[in-house]
C-alpha positions as a Markdown table, in Angstrom:
| # | Residue | x | y | z |
|---|---|---|---|---|
| 1 | Met | -0.5 | 0.3 | -0.1 |
| 2 | Leu | 1.2 | 3.3 | -0.9 |
| 3 | Lys | 0.8 | 6.6 | 1.4 |
| 4 | Thr | 0.5 | 10.0 | 0.5 |
| 5 | Ile | 1.1 | 12.2 | 3.3 |
| 6 | Arg | -0.4 | 15.3 | 2.1 |
| 7 | Arg | -2.4 | 16.9 | 5.2 |
| 8 | Phe | -0.4 | 17.6 | 8.6 |
| 9 | Pro | -1.6 | 17.1 | 11.8 |
| 10 | Ala | -3.0 | 19.9 | 14.0 |
| 11 | Gly | -5.6 | 19.5 | 16.7 |
| 12 | Glu | -6.1 | 16.4 | 19.3 |
| 13 | Val | -5.1 | 13.0 | 19.0 |
| 14 | Gln | -6.3 | 10.3 | 21.8 |
| 15 | Ile | -2.9 | 8.6 | 21.7 |
| 16 | Pro | -3.8 | 4.6 | 21.8 |
| 17 | Pro | -2.8 | 2.0 | 24.4 |
| 18 | Ser | 0.5 | 1.0 | 25.8 |
| 19 | Lys | 1.4 | -2.0 | 24.0 |
| 20 | Ser | 4.2 | -2.2 | 26.6 |
| 21 | Val | 1.7 | -2.6 | 29.5 |
| 22 | Ile | -0.6 | -4.6 | 27.9 |
| 23 | His | 1.1 | -7.3 | 26.7 |
| 24 | Arg | 2.1 | -8.0 | 30.7 |
| 25 | Ala | -1.2 | -6.9 | 32.0 |
| 26 | Met | -2.6 | -9.4 | 29.6 |
| 27 | Ile | 0.3 | -12.5 | 30.5 |
| 28 | Cys | 0.0 | -11.6 | 33.8 |
| 29 | Asn | -4.0 | -11.8 | 33.9 |
| 30 | Ala | -4.1 | -15.2 | 31.4 |
| 31 | Leu | -1.5 | -16.4 | 34.9 |
| 32 | Ala | -4.4 | -15.8 | 36.8 |
| 33 | Gly | -7.2 | -17.4 | 35.0 |
| 34 | Ala | -8.5 | -14.4 | 33.1 |
| 35 | Leu | -7.8 | -13.9 | 29.7 |
| 36 | Glu | -9.0 | -9.8 | 28.2 |
| 37 | Leu | -8.1 | -7.7 | 25.3 |
| 38 | Pro | -9.0 | -4.3 | 26.1 |
| 39 | Glu | -10.1 | -2.4 | 23.1 |
| 40 | Gly | -7.9 | -0.8 | 21.1 |
| 41 | Phe | -5.4 | -3.9 | 20.6 |
| 42 | Ser | -3.0 | -4.2 | 17.6 |
| 43 | Glu | -1.5 | -7.3 | 15.4 |
| 44 | Asp | 0.9 | -7.8 | 18.3 |
| 45 | Leu | -1.1 | -7.6 | 21.2 |
| 46 | Asp | -3.8 | -9.7 | 18.8 |
| 47 | Ala | -0.3 | -12.1 | 19.2 |
| 48 | Thr | -0.2 | -12.2 | 22.6 |
| 49 | Ala | -3.6 | -12.3 | 23.3 |
| 50 | Arg | -3.8 | -15.5 | 20.8 |
| 51 | Cys | -1.0 | -17.6 | 22.2 |
| 52 | Met | -2.1 | -17.1 | 26.1 |
| 53 | Leu | -5.3 | -18.5 | 24.7 |
| 54 | Ala | -4.0 | -21.6 | 23.5 |
| 55 | Leu | -1.8 | -21.8 | 26.3 |
| 56 | Thr | -4.0 | -22.0 | 28.7 |
| 57 | Ser | -6.8 | -23.9 | 27.0 |
| 58 | Gly | -5.2 | -27.3 | 27.9 |
| 59 | Glu | -4.6 | -28.0 | 24.3 |
| 60 | Arg | -2.0 | -30.4 | 23.6 |
| 61 | Glu | 1.0 | -29.4 | 22.2 |
| 62 | Pro | -0.2 | -25.8 | 21.0 |
| 63 | Thr | 0.8 | -23.9 | 17.7 |
| 64 | Leu | 1.8 | -20.3 | 18.7 |
| 65 | Asn | 1.4 | -17.8 | 15.8 |
| 66 | Cys | 3.9 | -14.6 | 17.2 |
| 67 | Gly | 3.2 | -12.6 | 14.3 |
| 68 | Glu | 5.8 | -10.1 | 13.9 |
| 69 | Ser | 5.6 | -9.8 | 18.0 |
| 70 | Gly | 8.8 | -9.9 | 19.4 |
| 71 | Ser | 7.4 | -9.3 | 22.7 |
| 72 | Thr | 5.1 | -12.6 | 22.8 |
| 73 | Leu | 7.3 | -15.2 | 21.0 |
| 74 | Arg | 10.0 | -13.8 | 24.4 |
| 75 | Phe | 8.1 | -13.3 | 26.5 |
| 76 | Leu | 6.5 | -16.9 | 26.2 |
| 77 | Leu | 9.0 | -19.1 | 25.5 |
| 78 | Pro | 10.1 | -19.3 | 29.3 |
| 79 | Val | 6.3 | -19.3 | 29.8 |
| 80 | Ala | 5.3 | -22.1 | 27.8 |
| 81 | Ala | 8.6 | -24.2 | 29.6 |
| 82 | Ala | 7.7 | -22.6 | 33.3 |
| 83 | Met | 3.6 | -24.2 | 32.8 |
| 84 | Gly | 5.3 | -27.5 | 31.3 |
| 85 | Val | 2.9 | -27.2 | 27.8 |
| 86 | Ser | 4.9 | -28.5 | 24.4 |
| 87 | Ala | 4.2 | -26.1 | 21.7 |
| 88 | Ser | 5.6 | -24.7 | 18.6 |
| 89 | Phe | 6.3 | -21.2 | 17.9 |
| 90 | Arg | 5.6 | -19.5 | 14.3 |
| 91 | Gly | 6.6 | -15.7 | 13.5 |
| 92 | Ala | 6.4 | -14.2 | 10.5 |
| 93 | Gly | 8.8 | -11.3 | 8.8 |
| 94 | Arg | 12.2 | -11.1 | 10.8 |
| 95 | Leu | 11.1 | -12.2 | 14.1 |
| 96 | Leu | 12.6 | -15.6 | 14.3 |
| 97 | Glu | 15.9 | -14.1 | 12.8 |
| 98 | Arg | 16.3 | -11.9 | 15.7 |
| 99 | Pro | 19.1 | -12.3 | 19.0 |
| 100 | Leu | 17.7 | -15.7 | 20.5 |
| 101 | Thr | 20.7 | -18.4 | 21.2 |
| 102 | Pro | 21.9 | -17.0 | 24.8 |
| 103 | Tyr | 18.3 | -16.9 | 25.8 |
| 104 | Leu | 17.4 | -20.0 | 24.0 |
| 105 | Asp | 20.8 | -21.5 | 25.7 |
| 106 | Glu | 20.0 | -20.7 | 29.1 |
| 107 | Leu | 16.4 | -22.4 | 28.7 |
| 108 | Arg | 17.7 | -24.9 | 27.5 |
| 109 | Arg | 20.6 | -25.2 | 30.5 |
| 110 | His | 17.0 | -25.3 | 32.9 |
| 111 | Gly | 15.1 | -28.5 | 31.3 |
| 112 | Ala | 13.8 | -27.0 | 28.2 |
| 113 | Gln | 14.1 | -28.6 | 25.3 |
| 114 | Ile | 14.0 | -26.8 | 22.2 |
| 115 | Val | 14.4 | -27.3 | 18.4 |
| 116 | Glu | 15.1 | -25.0 | 16.3 |
| 117 | Ser | 14.2 | -24.5 | 12.3 |
| 118 | Ala | 13.8 | -22.1 | 9.4 |
| 119 | Asp | 10.1 | -21.9 | 10.3 |
| 120 | Glu | 10.0 | -22.7 | 14.2 |
| 121 | Leu | 10.8 | -22.9 | 17.2 |
| 122 | Arg | 9.4 | -26.4 | 19.5 |
| 123 | Val | 9.2 | -26.6 | 22.7 |
| 124 | Ser | 9.2 | -28.9 | 25.2 |
| 125 | Gly | 10.1 | -30.4 | 29.0 |
| 126 | Thr | 9.9 | -28.2 | 32.1 |
| 127 | Leu | 12.0 | -25.2 | 33.3 |
| 128 | Thr | 13.6 | -26.1 | 36.3 |
| 129 | Pro | 14.6 | -23.2 | 39.1 |
| 130 | Gly | 17.9 | -22.1 | 40.0 |
| 131 | Val | 20.4 | -19.4 | 39.1 |
| 132 | Phe | 19.6 | -18.2 | 35.3 |
| 133 | Glu | 22.4 | -16.2 | 33.6 |
| 134 | Leu | 22.0 | -13.4 | 30.8 |
| 135 | Pro | 23.0 | -10.6 | 29.4 |
| 136 | Gly | 21.5 | -7.4 | 29.1 |
| 137 | Asp | 22.5 | -5.4 | 26.1 |
| 138 | Ile | 20.9 | -7.6 | 23.7 |
| 139 | Ser | 17.5 | -8.1 | 24.9 |
| 140 | Ser | 15.3 | -6.3 | 27.9 |
| 141 | Gln | 12.6 | -8.9 | 26.9 |
| 142 | Phe | 14.5 | -12.0 | 28.0 |
| 143 | Val | 14.8 | -10.5 | 31.6 |
| 144 | Thr | 10.9 | -9.8 | 31.1 |
| 145 | Gly | 10.2 | -13.1 | 29.9 |
| 146 | Leu | 12.2 | -14.8 | 33.2 |
| 147 | Leu | 10.1 | -12.5 | 35.1 |
| 148 | Leu | 7.2 | -14.0 | 34.3 |
| 149 | Ala | 7.7 | -17.4 | 34.1 |
| 150 | Leu | 10.4 | -17.9 | 37.2 |
| 151 | Pro | 7.3 | -17.8 | 39.7 |
| 152 | Leu | 5.3 | -20.3 | 38.5 |
| 153 | Leu | 8.4 | -22.6 | 39.6 |
| 154 | Asp | 8.8 | -25.0 | 42.7 |
| 155 | Ser | 11.8 | -23.2 | 44.1 |
| 156 | Asp | 13.2 | -20.2 | 44.2 |
| 157 | Ser | 15.5 | -18.5 | 41.4 |
| 158 | Glu | 17.8 | -15.5 | 40.5 |
| 159 | Ile | 18.5 | -14.4 | 37.3 |
| 160 | Arg | 22.3 | -12.7 | 37.0 |
| 161 | Leu | 23.6 | -10.5 | 34.5 |
| 162 | Thr | 26.5 | -10.7 | 32.8 |
| 163 | Ser | 26.7 | -7.1 | 31.1 |
| 164 | Pro | 25.0 | -3.7 | 32.1 |
| 165 | Leu | 20.6 | -3.5 | 30.9 |
| 166 | Glu | 19.7 | -2.1 | 28.2 |
| 167 | Ser | 15.9 | -0.9 | 27.8 |
| 168 | Val | 16.3 | -0.7 | 31.8 |
| 169 | Gly | 12.8 | 1.3 | 31.8 |
| 170 | Tyr | 10.8 | -2.1 | 30.2 |
| 171 | Val | 12.1 | -4.4 | 33.0 |
| 172 | Gly | 11.3 | -1.6 | 35.8 |
| 173 | Leu | 7.6 | -1.8 | 33.7 |
| 174 | Thr | 7.2 | -5.9 | 34.4 |
| 175 | Ile | 8.1 | -5.5 | 38.0 |
| 176 | Asp | 5.1 | -2.7 | 38.1 |
| 177 | Glu | 3.2 | -5.0 | 36.5 |
| 178 | Leu | 3.8 | -7.6 | 38.5 |
| 179 | Leu | 3.5 | -6.5 | 41.9 |
| 180 | Lys | 0.0 | -5.3 | 40.7 |
| 181 | Ser | -0.9 | -9.3 | 40.2 |
| 182 | Gly | 0.3 | -10.0 | 43.4 |
| 183 | Val | 4.2 | -11.0 | 42.4 |
| 184 | Glu | 7.0 | -10.4 | 44.6 |
| 185 | Ile | 10.1 | -9.3 | 42.2 |
| 186 | Arg | 13.5 | -8.6 | 44.7 |
| 187 | Ser | 15.8 | -6.5 | 42.3 |
| 188 | Glu | 19.4 | -5.2 | 42.7 |
| 189 | Gln | 22.0 | -4.2 | 40.4 |
| 190 | Asp | 22.7 | -7.2 | 38.1 |
| 191 | Ala | 19.9 | -9.5 | 39.7 |
| 192 | Phe | 16.7 | -10.1 | 40.3 |
| 193 | Phe | 15.2 | -12.4 | 42.7 |
| 194 | Ile | 11.9 | -14.1 | 42.2 |
| 195 | Arg | 10.3 | -16.5 | 44.9 |
| 196 | Gly | 8.8 | -19.9 | 43.6 |
| 197 | Asn | 5.4 | -21.2 | 44.3 |
| 198 | Gln | 3.8 | -18.0 | 43.4 |
| 199 | Arg | 0.1 | -17.4 | 42.6 |
| 200 | Tyr | -1.2 | -14.4 | 40.5 |
| 201 | Thr | -4.3 | -12.2 | 41.0 |
| 202 | Gln | -6.1 | -11.0 | 38.9 |
| 203 | Arg | -6.7 | -7.4 | 37.9 |
| 204 | Glu | -8.3 | -4.6 | 36.1 |
| 205 | Ile | -5.5 | -3.3 | 33.5 |
| 206 | Ser | -5.2 | 0.3 | 33.1 |
| 207 | Ile | -5.4 | 1.6 | 30.5 |
| 208 | Glu | -2.9 | 4.6 | 29.5 |
| 209 | Gly | -1.4 | 6.0 | 26.8 |
| 210 | Asp | 1.7 | 4.9 | 24.5 |
| 211 | Phe | 4.6 | 6.9 | 24.6 |
| 212 | Ser | 6.6 | 5.7 | 21.9 |
| 213 | His | 3.2 | 6.5 | 19.9 |
| 214 | Ala | 2.6 | 10.5 | 21.5 |
| 215 | Ala | 6.2 | 10.6 | 20.5 |
| 216 | Val | 5.1 | 10.8 | 16.6 |
| 217 | Phe | 2.6 | 13.7 | 17.3 |
| 218 | Leu | 5.3 | 15.5 | 19.6 |
| 219 | Ala | 7.9 | 15.9 | 17.1 |
| 220 | Ala | 5.4 | 16.6 | 14.2 |
| 221 | Gly | 4.3 | 19.3 | 17.0 |
| 222 | Ala | 7.6 | 20.5 | 17.5 |
| 223 | Leu | 8.1 | 21.0 | 13.8 |
| 224 | Gly | 4.9 | 22.9 | 13.1 |
| 225 | Arg | 2.0 | 21.7 | 14.2 |
| 226 | Glu | 0.8 | 21.5 | 17.3 |
| 227 | Val | -1.4 | 18.3 | 18.2 |
| 228 | Glu | -2.3 | 17.9 | 22.0 |
| 229 | Cys | -1.6 | 14.6 | 22.9 |
| 230 | Leu | -4.5 | 12.4 | 25.4 |
| 231 | Gly | -5.4 | 9.6 | 26.9 |
| 232 | Leu | -1.5 | 10.2 | 28.6 |
| 233 | Asn | -0.2 | 8.8 | 32.2 |
| 234 | Leu | 2.2 | 11.6 | 33.5 |
| 235 | Ser | 3.5 | 9.5 | 36.3 |
| 236 | Ser | 4.1 | 6.6 | 33.9 |
| 237 | Lys | 6.6 | 3.7 | 34.5 |
| 238 | Gln | 7.4 | 3.7 | 30.2 |
| 239 | Gly | 10.4 | 4.8 | 29.7 |
| 240 | Asp | 9.7 | 6.1 | 26.4 |
| 241 | Met | 8.8 | 9.2 | 28.7 |
| 242 | Glu | 12.0 | 9.7 | 28.5 |
| 243 | Ile | 10.8 | 11.8 | 24.6 |
| 244 | Leu | 9.7 | 14.9 | 27.0 |
| 245 | Asn | 13.5 | 15.2 | 28.6 |
| 246 | Ile | 15.0 | 15.0 | 24.4 |
| 247 | Leu | 12.4 | 18.0 | 23.7 |
| 248 | Lys | 13.4 | 19.7 | 26.0 |
| 249 | Ser | 17.5 | 19.2 | 25.0 |
| 250 | Cys | 16.0 | 20.2 | 21.5 |
| 251 | Gly | 14.6 | 24.0 | 22.9 |
| 252 | Ile | 11.1 | 23.0 | 22.4 |
| 253 | Asn | 8.7 | 23.2 | 25.2 |
| 254 | Val | 5.8 | 20.8 | 26.4 |
| 255 | Val | 2.8 | 22.4 | 28.1 |
| 256 | Ile | 0.2 | 20.2 | 30.3 |
| 257 | Thr | -2.9 | 21.6 | 28.0 |
| 258 | Ser | -5.7 | 22.7 | 29.9 |
| 259 | Gly | -7.6 | 19.3 | 28.9 |
| 260 | Gly | -5.0 | 17.4 | 30.3 |
| 261 | Gly | -3.2 | 16.0 | 27.6 |
| 262 | Leu | 0.5 | 17.2 | 25.9 |
| 263 | Lys | 0.9 | 19.6 | 23.6 |
| 264 | Ala | 4.5 | 20.3 | 21.8 |
| 265 | Lys | 5.0 | 23.8 | 21.1 |
| 266 | Pro | 6.6 | 24.7 | 17.5 |
| 267 | Gly | 9.8 | 26.3 | 17.4 |
| 268 | Lys | 13.4 | 26.0 | 16.3 |
| 269 | Ile | 15.1 | 22.8 | 17.3 |
| 270 | Leu | 18.5 | 22.8 | 18.3 |
| 271 | Pro | 21.0 | 20.1 | 17.8 |
| 272 | Cys | 21.5 | 17.1 | 20.2 |
| 273 | Asp | 23.1 | 14.1 | 21.4 |
| 274 | Ile | 21.4 | 11.7 | 22.4 |
| 275 | Asp | 21.5 | 8.3 | 23.7 |
| 276 | Ala | 19.7 | 5.3 | 21.8 |
| 277 | Thr | 20.5 | 2.5 | 24.6 |
| 278 | Asp | 17.1 | 3.2 | 26.4 |
| 279 | Ile | 15.4 | 4.1 | 23.7 |
| 280 | Pro | 15.0 | 2.2 | 20.9 |
| 281 | Asp | 11.6 | 2.8 | 19.8 |
| 282 | Leu | 11.9 | 6.8 | 20.5 |
| 283 | Ile | 14.6 | 7.0 | 17.3 |
| 284 | Pro | 12.8 | 7.0 | 14.3 |
| 285 | Pro | 10.5 | 9.8 | 15.1 |
| 286 | Val | 13.2 | 12.4 | 16.9 |
| 287 | Ala | 15.6 | 11.4 | 14.1 |
| 288 | Ala | 13.3 | 13.0 | 11.9 |
| 289 | Met | 12.6 | 15.7 | 13.9 |
| 290 | Leu | 16.5 | 16.6 | 13.9 |
| 291 | Cys | 16.7 | 16.9 | 10.0 |
| 292 | Phe | 15.8 | 20.3 | 10.9 |
| 293 | Ala | 17.7 | 20.8 | 13.3 |
| 294 | Arg | 19.8 | 24.3 | 12.8 |
| 295 | Gly | 23.5 | 21.9 | 13.3 |
| 296 | Val | 24.9 | 18.6 | 13.8 |
| 297 | Ser | 23.1 | 16.0 | 16.1 |
| 298 | Arg | 24.3 | 12.7 | 16.6 |
| 299 | Ile | 22.2 | 9.5 | 17.8 |
| 300 | Tyr | 24.5 | 7.1 | 19.6 |
| 301 | Asn | 25.0 | 4.0 | 21.1 |
| 302 | Ala | 22.1 | 2.6 | 18.1 |
| 303 | Gly | 23.4 | -0.7 | 17.1 |
| 304 | Arg | 20.4 | -2.7 | 18.6 |
| 305 | Leu | 18.0 | -0.8 | 16.0 |
| 306 | Arg | 19.5 | -3.1 | 12.9 |
| 307 | Tyr | 17.6 | -5.9 | 14.9 |
| 308 | Lys | 14.1 | -4.9 | 15.3 |
| 309 | Glu | 11.4 | -5.4 | 12.7 |
| 310 | Ser | 13.8 | -4.1 | 9.7 |
| 311 | Asp | 17.6 | -3.3 | 10.1 |
| 312 | Arg | 16.0 | 0.1 | 11.0 |
| 313 | Phe | 19.6 | 1.4 | 11.8 |
| 314 | Asp | 19.9 | 1.8 | 8.1 |
| 315 | Ala | 16.6 | 2.2 | 7.3 |
| 316 | Ile | 16.7 | 5.1 | 9.3 |
| 317 | Arg | 20.0 | 6.4 | 6.9 |
| 318 | Glu | 18.4 | 5.6 | 3.6 |
| 319 | Glu | 15.3 | 6.4 | 3.6 |
| 320 | Leu | 15.4 | 9.8 | 5.2 |
| 321 | Cys | 18.3 | 10.7 | 3.0 |
| 322 | Lys | 15.7 | 9.8 | 0.2 |
| 323 | Leu | 13.5 | 13.2 | 1.2 |
| 324 | Gly | 16.4 | 14.6 | 0.8 |
| 325 | Ala | 18.1 | 14.8 | 4.4 |
| 326 | Arg | 21.5 | 14.5 | 5.4 |
| 327 | Val | 22.1 | 11.5 | 7.5 |
| 328 | Val | 25.4 | 9.2 | 7.6 |
| 329 | Ala | 26.5 | 6.6 | 10.0 |
| 330 | Asp | 29.7 | 6.1 | 12.3 |
| 331 | Gly | 30.2 | 3.0 | 13.6 |
| 332 | Asp | 26.8 | 2.9 | 15.4 |
| 333 | Thr | 26.2 | 6.2 | 16.1 |
| 334 | Leu | 23.9 | 8.7 | 13.4 |
| 335 | Val | 25.2 | 11.6 | 12.4 |
| 336 | Ile | 22.3 | 13.8 | 10.9 |
| 337 | Asn | 23.1 | 17.3 | 9.7 |
| 338 | Gly | 20.4 | 19.7 | 9.7 |
| 339 | Arg | 18.8 | 21.8 | 7.3 |
| 340 | Glu | 15.5 | 23.9 | 6.7 |
| 341 | Ile | 13.6 | 22.0 | 4.5 |
| 342 | Leu | 13.8 | 18.5 | 2.7 |
| 343 | Glu | 12.3 | 17.8 | -0.2 |
| 344 | Gly | 10.1 | 15.0 | 0.0 |
| 345 | Gly | 9.5 | 12.3 | -2.2 |
| 346 | Glu | 8.8 | 8.6 | -1.9 |
| 347 | Met | 10.7 | 6.1 | 0.5 |
| 348 | Asp | 10.1 | 2.2 | 1.9 |
| 349 | Ser | 8.7 | 1.7 | 5.6 |
| 350 | Arg | 10.7 | -1.8 | 5.0 |
| 351 | Gly | 7.8 | -3.5 | 6.4 |
| 352 | Asp | 8.7 | -1.6 | 9.7 |
| 353 | His | 5.6 | 0.0 | 11.7 |
| 354 | Arg | 8.6 | 2.4 | 13.0 |
| 355 | Ile | 9.6 | 3.9 | 10.1 |
| 356 | Ala | 6.8 | 4.3 | 8.4 |
| 357 | Met | 5.3 | 6.6 | 11.3 |
| 358 | Met | 9.4 | 8.8 | 10.5 |
| 359 | Gly | 8.0 | 9.4 | 7.0 |
| 360 | Ala | 4.9 | 11.4 | 8.3 |
| 361 | Val | 7.8 | 13.0 | 11.1 |
| 362 | Ala | 9.6 | 13.5 | 8.0 |
| 363 | Ala | 7.0 | 15.2 | 5.9 |
| 364 | Ile | 5.4 | 18.2 | 8.0 |
| 365 | Arg | 8.8 | 20.4 | 6.7 |
| 366 | Cys | 9.0 | 18.2 | 2.9 |
| 367 | Arg | 8.5 | 20.6 | 0.1 |
| 368 | Trp | 7.0 | 18.3 | -1.1 |
| 369 | Glu | 4.5 | 15.8 | -0.7 |
| 370 | Val | 5.6 | 12.2 | 0.9 |
| 371 | Ile | 4.6 | 9.0 | -0.6 |
| 372 | Val | 5.3 | 6.0 | 2.0 |
| 373 | Asp | 5.3 | 2.3 | 0.6 |
| 374 | Gly | 4.3 | -0.5 | 2.8 |
| 375 | Ala | 2.2 | 2.3 | 4.8 |
| 376 | Glu | -0.6 | -0.5 | 6.6 |
| 377 | Cys | 2.8 | -1.9 | 8.4 |
| 378 | Val | 1.5 | 0.6 | 11.0 |
| 379 | Ala | -1.1 | -2.0 | 12.1 |
| 380 | Lys | 1.1 | -3.8 | 13.9 |
| 381 | Ser | 1.5 | -1.4 | 16.5 |
| 382 | Tyr | -1.4 | 1.3 | 15.3 |
| 383 | Pro | -4.3 | 0.3 | 12.9 |
| 384 | Arg | -5.6 | 4.0 | 13.2 |
| 385 | Phe | -2.4 | 5.8 | 13.1 |
| 386 | Trp | -3.2 | 7.2 | 9.5 |
| 387 | Thr | -6.8 | 7.8 | 10.3 |
| 388 | Asp | -5.6 | 10.0 | 13.6 |
| 389 | Phe | -2.4 | 11.8 | 11.4 |
| 390 | Glu | -5.0 | 12.6 | 9.0 |
| 391 | Ala | -7.9 | 13.8 | 10.7 |
| 392 | Thr | -6.2 | 15.7 | 13.1 |
């Protein structure tokens, strides 16, 4: 699907529910015996609901189709093993190509039997408690998966990190959701301690807006068209609230509106150096915004972007350059030389929802229209994105 961007956002938008929160809350509730899919679901959330329904149905050897959802796959691999359910995990796109090896190896060391093939992972056996050692710099989703699974085991366990934890905010979000579900986790700097024989308790899932999606509209607002973002929790544990600090560093004022929403006031974009370590989902819209900064900006520690739904590191550089931006790679750093206006033209989403949305932000200050090829990929996380973008 080709999407031509002609109208620019101005007005208000109800930000969809946080995908990160709902993934975790749905799994916790399903383990408590109550599976519910809140309104505002996406393809990724639908995958988690579908897979948890299969895992808890009593079906023998269910097939779990995770779609392109890395969260679904990485969260549920140890959960299935902890439950002693033999299951086949399947995925679409690049999902099974994304880094898993140290995770699978550690699960195997604790009783899980995992057979890998080109199109599926077959899991059997039952996970045993003990000490789990994982790198923290590949995916925080490894840690989250174990935090969800280990309370189900019959004895205590510990997770030890062998390298510094990246995307630390997502693990904090997991622990917060576990606590709300009656599960106790004790954490130290490089370790997590999980008591066995715990029971999940059902609770109401609170819906709060997703800051990674709000970032798209806030960045658009900074570039000239004010958008009021509604439905956000200003006390949220979401790591992507960092967008507010980034905008401040770029000289953009974000205000709380009379309706309780957030609005970025348009202004001159100051160049900024940004550490991508903990905020990979913010980088595409932020990179688009920085294309219009008055100077050189650097986004460093961005190497992990290569292992997302697309090679997001390469996609940011190449697709923004197609629109007339000046972006170069320097190792794991993206160097952006800002300019007043871009030309526009056609870009490829590469099947990556974040890259498609990046194109929408860049279009705000393009001389000509922007055409996004593969624009339907936004359904992965935000099915109504284009409707909201053009209606505001």
